[in-house]
A tleap script that builds the chain and sets N, CA, C and O, in Angstrom:
source leaprc.protein.ff14SB
mol = sequence {
  NMET ARG VAL SER ASP GLY TYR LYS VAL TYR
  TRP GLY THR GLU LEU ARG ASN TYR THR ASN
  SER VAL ASP VAL GLY LYS THR THR SER TYR
  THR ILE THR GLY LEU THR ASN GLY ILE SER
  TYR TYR ILE ALA VAL LYS GLU TYR VAL ASP
  LEU ARG GLU THR TYR TYR TYR HIE THR ASP
  HIE LEU GLY ARG ASN SER GLY ASP SER ILE
  LEU ASN CSER
}
set mol.1.N position { 0.836 -1.174 0.000 }
set mol.1.CA position { 0.000 0.000 0.000 }
set mol.1.C position { 0.884 1.242 0.000 }
set mol.1.O position { 1.782 1.372 0.832 }
set mol.2.N position { 0.628 2.151 -0.935 }
set mol.2.CA position { 1.397 3.384 -0.985 }
set mol.2.C position { 0.841 4.388 0.019 }
set mol.2.O position { -0.345 4.366 0.350 }
set mol.3.N position { 1.702 5.253 0.486 }
set mol.3.CA position { 1.299 6.282 1.440 }
set mol.3.C position { 1.529 7.638 0.788 }
set mol.3.O position { 2.617 7.910 0.281 }
set mol.4.N position { 0.531 8.469 0.802 }
set mol.4.CA position { 0.639 9.795 0.211 }
set mol.4.C position { 1.580 10.672 1.033 }
set mol.4.O position { 1.536 10.675 2.263 }
set mol.5.N position { 2.426 11.412 0.330 }
set mol.5.CA position { 3.284 12.381 1.001 }
set mol.5.C position { 2.664 13.769 0.991 }
set mol.5.O position { 3.106 14.658 1.718 }
set mol.6.N position { 1.644 13.952 0.170 }
set mol.6.CA position { 0.992 15.253 0.161 }
set mol.6.C position { 0.199 15.508 -1.098 }
set mol.6.O position { 0.053 14.645 -1.964 }
set mol.7.N position { -0.307 16.722 -1.169 }
set mol.7.CA position { -1.176 17.130 -2.270 }
set mol.7.C position { -0.770 18.512 -2.763 }
set mol.7.O position { -0.286 19.348 -2.000 }
set mol.8.N position { -0.977 18.729 -4.046 }
set mol.8.CA position { -0.816 20.050 -4.634 }
set mol.8.C position { -2.165 20.470 -5.209 }
set mol.8.O position { -2.868 19.668 -5.824 }
set mol.9.N position { -2.510 21.726 -5.002 }
set mol.9.CA position { -3.750 22.291 -5.520 }
set mol.9.C position { -3.372 23.295 -6.603 }
set mol.9.O position { -2.513 24.151 -6.395 }
set mol.10.N position { -4.019 23.185 -7.757 }
set mol.10.CA position { -3.775 24.064 -8.895 }
set mol.10.C position { -5.086 24.749 -9.260 }
set mol.10.O position { -6.150 24.145 -9.134 }
set mol.11.N position { -5.027 26.008 -9.713 }
set mol.11.CA position { -6.237 26.673 -10.164 }
set mol.11.C position { -5.912 27.758 -11.177 }
set mol.11.O position { -4.822 28.330 -11.191 }
set mol.12.N position { -6.905 28.018 -12.027 }
set mol.12.CA position { -6.793 29.048 -13.056 }
set mol.12.C position { -8.122 29.191 -13.763 }
set mol.12.O position { -9.089 28.510 -13.422 }
set mol.13.N position { -8.175 30.065 -14.739 }
set mol.13.CA position { -9.437 30.348 -15.425 }
set mol.13.C position { -9.604 29.572 -16.724 }
set mol.13.O position { -10.629 29.709 -17.392 }
set mol.14.N position { -8.609 28.753 -17.101 }
set mol.14.CA position { -8.704 27.914 -18.288 }
set mol.14.C position { -8.408 26.467 -17.919 }
set mol.14.O position { -7.545 26.192 -17.085 }
set mol.15.N position { -9.128 25.553 -18.543 }
set mol.15.CA position { -8.962 24.131 -18.274 }
set mol.15.C position { -7.521 23.695 -18.514 }
set mol.15.O position { -6.971 23.912 -19.594 }
set mol.16.N position { -6.919 23.084 -17.510 }
set mol.16.CA position { -5.558 22.546 -17.536 }
set mol.16.C position { -4.498 23.595 -17.877 }
set mol.16.O position { -3.397 23.258 -18.311 }
set mol.17.N position { -4.835 24.841 -17.679 }
set mol.17.CA position { -3.870 25.932 -17.833 }
set mol.17.C position { -3.880 26.700 -16.514 }
set mol.17.O position { -4.426 27.799 -16.416 }
set mol.18.N position { -3.265 26.095 -15.511 }
set mol.18.CA position { -3.317 26.638 -14.157 }
set mol.18.C position { -2.246 27.704 -13.974 }
set mol.18.O position { -1.077 27.481 -14.287 }
set mol.19.N position { -2.646 28.844 -13.473 }
set mol.19.CA position { -1.718 29.948 -13.267 }
set mol.19.C position { -1.268 30.050 -11.817 }
set mol.19.O position { -0.390 30.848 -11.488 }
set mol.20.N position { -1.868 29.245 -10.954 }
set mol.20.CA position { -1.534 29.266 -9.529 }
set mol.20.C position { -1.460 27.846 -8.987 }
set mol.20.O position { -2.155 26.948 -9.464 }
set mol.21.N position { -0.608 27.655 -7.985 }
set mol.21.CA position { -0.546 26.355 -7.329 }
set mol.21.C position { -0.007 26.533 -5.924 }
set mol.21.O position { 0.652 27.523 -5.607 }
set mol.22.N position { -0.306 25.546 -5.090 }
set mol.22.CA position { 0.210 25.535 -3.727 }
set mol.22.C position { 0.371 24.080 -3.290 }
set mol.22.O position { -0.491 23.242 -3.557 }
set mol.23.N position { 1.469 23.797 -2.624 }
set mol.23.CA position { 1.684 22.484 -2.026 }
set mol.23.C position { 1.093 22.550 -0.626 }
set mol.23.O position { 1.585 23.291 0.225 }
set mol.24.N position { 0.041 21.779 -0.385 }
set mol.24.CA position { -0.642 21.826 0.914 }
set mol.24.C position { -0.194 20.706 1.839 }
set mol.24.O position { -0.757 20.527 2.919 }
set mol.25.N position { 0.822 19.947 1.417 }
set mol.25.CA position { 1.312 18.847 2.249 }
set mol.25.C position { 0.231 17.794 2.434 }
set mol.25.O position { -0.475 17.456 1.484 }
set mol.26.N position { 0.099 17.282 3.628 }
set mol.26.CA position { -0.891 16.236 3.901 }
set mol.26.C position { -2.248 16.789 4.300 }
set mol.26.O position { -3.152 16.031 4.651 }
set mol.27.N position { -2.395 18.106 4.249 }
set mol.27.CA position { -3.673 18.735 4.566 }
set mol.27.C position { -4.726 18.304 3.551 }
set mol.27.O position { -4.456 18.292 2.350 }
set mol.28.N position { -5.909 17.954 4.013 }
set mol.28.CA position { -6.979 17.526 3.103 }
set mol.28.C position { -8.041 18.600 2.925 }
set mol.28.O position { -9.084 18.347 2.321 }
set mol.29.N position { -7.788 19.787 3.440 }
set mol.29.CA position { -8.705 20.908 3.266 }
set mol.29.C position { -7.869 22.158 3.042 }
set mol.29.O position { -6.886 22.381 3.748 }
set mol.30.N position { -8.252 22.979 2.061 }
set mol.30.CA position { -7.499 24.189 1.771 }
set mol.30.C position { -8.448 25.245 1.225 }
set mol.30.O position { -9.327 24.933 0.422 }
set mol.31.N position { -8.281 26.474 1.646 }
set mol.31.CA position { -9.083 27.593 1.161 }
set mol.31.C position { -8.242 28.429 0.214 }
set mol.31.O position { -7.179 28.926 0.586 }
set mol.32.N position { -8.719 28.581 -1.002 }
set mol.32.CA position { -8.045 29.424 -1.983 }
set mol.32.C position { -8.536 30.848 -1.772 }
set mol.32.O position { -9.740 31.102 -1.785 }
set mol.33.N position { -7.615 31.766 -1.580 }
set mol.33.CA position { -7.985 33.164 -1.376 }
set mol.33.C position { -7.600 33.990 -2.600 }
set mol.33.O position { -6.831 33.540 -3.449 }
set mol.34.N position { -8.139 35.189 -2.679 }
set mol.34.CA position { -7.786 36.111 -3.752 }
set mol.34.C position { -8.513 35.877 -5.060 }
set mol.34.O position { -8.108 36.414 -6.091 }
set mol.35.N position { -9.590 35.077 -5.043 }
set mol.35.CA position { -10.350 34.847 -6.264 }
set mol.35.C position { -11.256 36.041 -6.548 }
set mol.35.O position { -11.682 36.742 -5.630 }
set mol.36.N position { -11.544 36.263 -7.823 }
set mol.36.CA position { -12.383 37.379 -8.244 }
set mol.36.C position { -13.836 36.934 -8.344 }
set mol.36.O position { -14.134 35.902 -8.946 }
set mol.37.N position { -14.735 37.709 -7.757 }
set mol.37.CA position { -16.172 37.395 -7.810 }
set mol.37.C position { -16.656 37.295 -9.249 }
set mol.37.O position { -16.280 38.107 -10.094 }
set mol.38.N position { -17.494 36.291 -9.529 }
set mol.38.CA position { -18.116 36.119 -10.829 }
set mol.38.C position { -17.242 35.441 -11.869 }
set mol.38.O position { -17.722 35.157 -12.967 }
set mol.39.N position { -15.992 35.176 -11.572 }
set mol.39.CA position { -15.079 34.517 -12.508 }
set mol.39.C position { -15.134 33.011 -12.272 }
set mol.39.O position { -15.155 32.560 -11.127 }
set mol.40.N position { -15.156 32.226 -13.365 }
set mol.40.CA position { -15.133 30.772 -13.255 }
set mol.40.C position { -13.692 30.303 -13.127 }
set mol.40.O position { -12.800 30.826 -13.794 }
set mol.41.N position { -13.468 29.308 -12.262 }
set mol.41.CA position { -12.135 28.763 -12.030 }
set mol.41.C position { -12.143 27.255 -12.197 }
set mol.41.O position { -13.102 26.580 -11.824 }
set mol.42.N position { -11.052 26.732 -12.769 }
set mol.42.CA position { -10.808 25.302 -12.824 }
set mol.42.C position { -9.829 24.974 -11.706 }
set mol.42.O position { -8.837 25.673 -11.503 }
set mol.43.N position { -10.124 23.906 -10.993 }
set mol.43.CA position { -9.293 23.512 -9.863 }
set mol.43.C position { -8.906 22.046 -10.023 }
set mol.43.O position { -9.743 21.207 -10.354 }
set mol.44.N position { -7.643 21.748 -9.789 }
set mol.44.CA position { -7.175 20.364 -9.836 }
set mol.44.C position { -6.437 20.062 -8.541 }
set mol.44.O position { -5.739 20.915 -7.993 }
set mol.45.N position { -6.599 18.844 -8.065 }
set mol.45.CA position { -5.879 18.374 -6.890 }
set mol.45.C position { -5.075 17.152 -7.311 }
set mol.45.O position { -5.617 16.208 -7.887 }
set mol.46.N position { -3.783 17.177 -7.018 }
set mol.46.CA position { -2.906 16.069 -7.378 }
set mol.46.C position { -2.202 15.554 -6.135 }
set mol.46.O position { -1.763 16.325 -5.281 }
set mol.47.N position { -2.105 14.248 -6.056 }
set mol.47.CA position { -1.411 13.587 -4.950 }
set mol.47.C position { 0.007 13.246 -5.382 }
set mol.47.O position { 0.234 12.852 -6.526 }
set mol.48.N position { 0.953 13.394 -4.478 }
set mol.48.CA position { 2.309 12.957 -4.791 }
set mol.48.C position { 2.803 11.972 -3.727 }
set mol.48.O position { 2.389 12.006 -2.568 }
set mol.49.N position { 3.706 11.094 -4.174 }
set mol.49.CA position { 4.259 10.040 -3.332 }
set mol.49.C position { 5.781 10.111 -3.401 }
set mol.49.O position { 6.345 10.347 -4.470 }
set mol.50.N position { 6.430 9.912 -2.292 }
set mol.50.CA position { 7.896 9.925 -2.216 }
set mol.50.C position { 8.495 11.250 -2.668 }
set mol.50.O position { 9.623 11.299 -3.157 }
set mol.51.N position { 7.727 12.320 -2.499 }
set mol.51.CA position { 8.165 13.676 -2.824 }
set mol.51.C position { 8.578 13.849 -4.281 }
set mol.51.O position { 9.297 14.789 -4.620 }
set mol.52.N position { 8.123 12.940 -5.142 }
set mol.52.CA position { 8.393 13.048 -6.574 }
set mol.52.C position { 7.177 13.657 -7.246 }
set mol.52.O position { 6.086 13.710 -6.679 }
set mol.53.N position { 7.393 14.113 -8.463 }
set mol.53.CA position { 6.295 14.682 -9.244 }
set mol.53.C position { 5.502 13.563 -9.913 }
set mol.53.O position { 5.178 13.650 -11.097 }
set mol.54.N position { 5.197 12.534 -9.171 }
set mol.54.CA position { 4.405 11.411 -9.664 }
set mol.54.C position { 3.006 11.535 -9.074 }
set mol.54.O position { 2.827 11.478 -7.858 }
set mol.55.N position { 2.037 11.700 -9.927 }
set mol.55.CA position { 0.684 11.941 -9.461 }
set mol.55.C position { -0.206 10.739 -9.766 }
set mol.55.O position { -0.124 10.131 -10.833 }
set mol.56.N position { -1.035 10.428 -8.823 }
set mol.56.CA position { -1.932 9.290 -8.979 }
set mol.56.C position { -3.390 9.713 -9.096 }
set mol.56.O position { -4.234 8.920 -9.514 }
set mol.57.N position { -3.687 10.924 -8.742 }
set mol.57.CA position { -5.070 11.366 -8.742 }
set mol.57.C position { -5.135 12.756 -9.328 }
set mol.57.O position { -4.365 13.633 -8.937 }
set mol.58.N position { -6.040 12.965 -10.257 }
set mol.58.CA position { -6.154 14.268 -10.880 }
set mol.58.C position { -7.608 14.490 -11.246 }
set mol.58.O position { -8.248 13.633 -11.855 }
set mol.59.N position { -8.113 15.631 -10.873 }
set mol.59.CA position { -9.484 15.960 -11.248 }
set mol.59.C position { -9.568 17.441 -11.533 }
set mol.59.O position { -8.904 18.246 -10.881 }
set mol.60.N position { -10.371 17.795 -12.491 }
set mol.60.CA position { -10.643 19.203 -12.765 }
set mol.60.C position { -12.048 19.502 -12.276 }
set mol.60.O position { -12.958 18.686 -12.426 }
set mol.61.N position { -12.211 20.651 -11.704 }
set mol.61.CA position { -13.507 21.065 -11.198 }
set mol.61.C position { -13.733 22.495 -11.651 }
set mol.61.O position { -12.889 23.366 -11.439 }
set mol.62.N position { -14.870 22.731 -12.274 }
set mol.62.CA position { -15.212 24.081 -12.696 }
set mol.62.C position { -16.163 24.668 -11.685 }
set mol.62.O position { -17.184 24.063 -11.359 }
set mol.63.N position { -15.842 25.822 -11.197 }
set mol.63.CA position { -16.714 26.496 -10.254 }
set mol.63.C position { -16.670 27.992 -10.476 }
set mol.63.O position { -15.774 28.504 -11.148 }
set mol.64.N position { -17.635 28.691 -9.911 }
set mol.64.CA position { -17.700 30.139 -10.013 }
set mol.64.C position { -17.568 30.713 -8.622 }
set mol.64.O position { -18.239 30.266 -7.692 }
set mol.65.N position { -16.711 31.697 -8.477 }
set mol.65.CA position { -16.478 32.296 -7.170 }
set mol.65.C position { -17.677 33.140 -6.762 }
set mol.65.O position { -18.110 34.023 -7.503 }
set mol.66.N position { -18.208 32.861 -5.579 }
set mol.66.CA position { -19.340 33.622 -5.049 }
set mol.66.C position { -18.875 34.691 -4.071 }
set mol.66.O position { -19.697 35.415 -3.510 }
set mol.67.N position { -17.584 34.797 -3.863 }
set mol.67.CA position { -17.057 35.735 -2.894 }
set mol.67.C position { -16.616 35.039 -1.625 }
set mol.67.O position { -15.664 35.475 -0.977 }
set mol.68.N position { -17.290 33.968 -1.262 }
set mol.68.CA position { -16.954 33.242 -0.056 }
set mol.68.C position { -16.476 31.833 -0.340 }
set mol.68.O position { -15.706 31.278 0.443 }
set mol.69.N position { -16.913 31.243 -1.440 }
set mol.69.CA position { -16.540 29.864 -1.746 }
set mol.69.C position { -16.733 29.604 -3.223 }
set mol.69.O position { -17.291 30.428 -3.948 }
set mol.70.N position { -16.263 28.449 -3.660 }
set mol.70.CA position { -16.467 28.034 -5.038 }
set mol.70.C position { -17.797 27.294 -5.127 }
set mol.70.O position { -18.045 26.356 -4.369 }
set mol.71.N position { -18.639 27.718 -6.046 }
set mol.71.CA position { -19.932 27.070 -6.261 }
set mol.71.C position { -19.819 26.151 -7.465 }
set mol.71.O position { -19.217 26.516 -8.474 }
set mol.72.N position { -20.391 24.971 -7.364 }
set mol.72.CA position { -20.414 24.061 -8.511 }
set mol.72.C position { -21.230 24.673 -9.623 }
set mol.72.O position { -22.262 25.297 -9.379 }
set mol.73.N position { -20.761 24.493 -10.860 }
set mol.73.CA position { -21.513 24.988 -12.008 }
set mol.73.C position { -22.377 23.873 -12.573 }
set mol.73.O position { -23.094 24.083 -13.551 }
savepdb mol mol.pdb
quit
């Protein structure tokens, strides 16, 4: 069984063209700040193992910033 060393969160306004990222370590919850109201954002979360750029999980999520959180579209 592999053990996750952490997660990276990516986001931007175009699918798979992320302009921002943060390594959140083993944290499973993260709040993205500085988003613009009314703008749609794509968000991806990737898991890494052994501190390498090897990812096992990837998902894109489209949401619109409501000012307080990302709303599903």
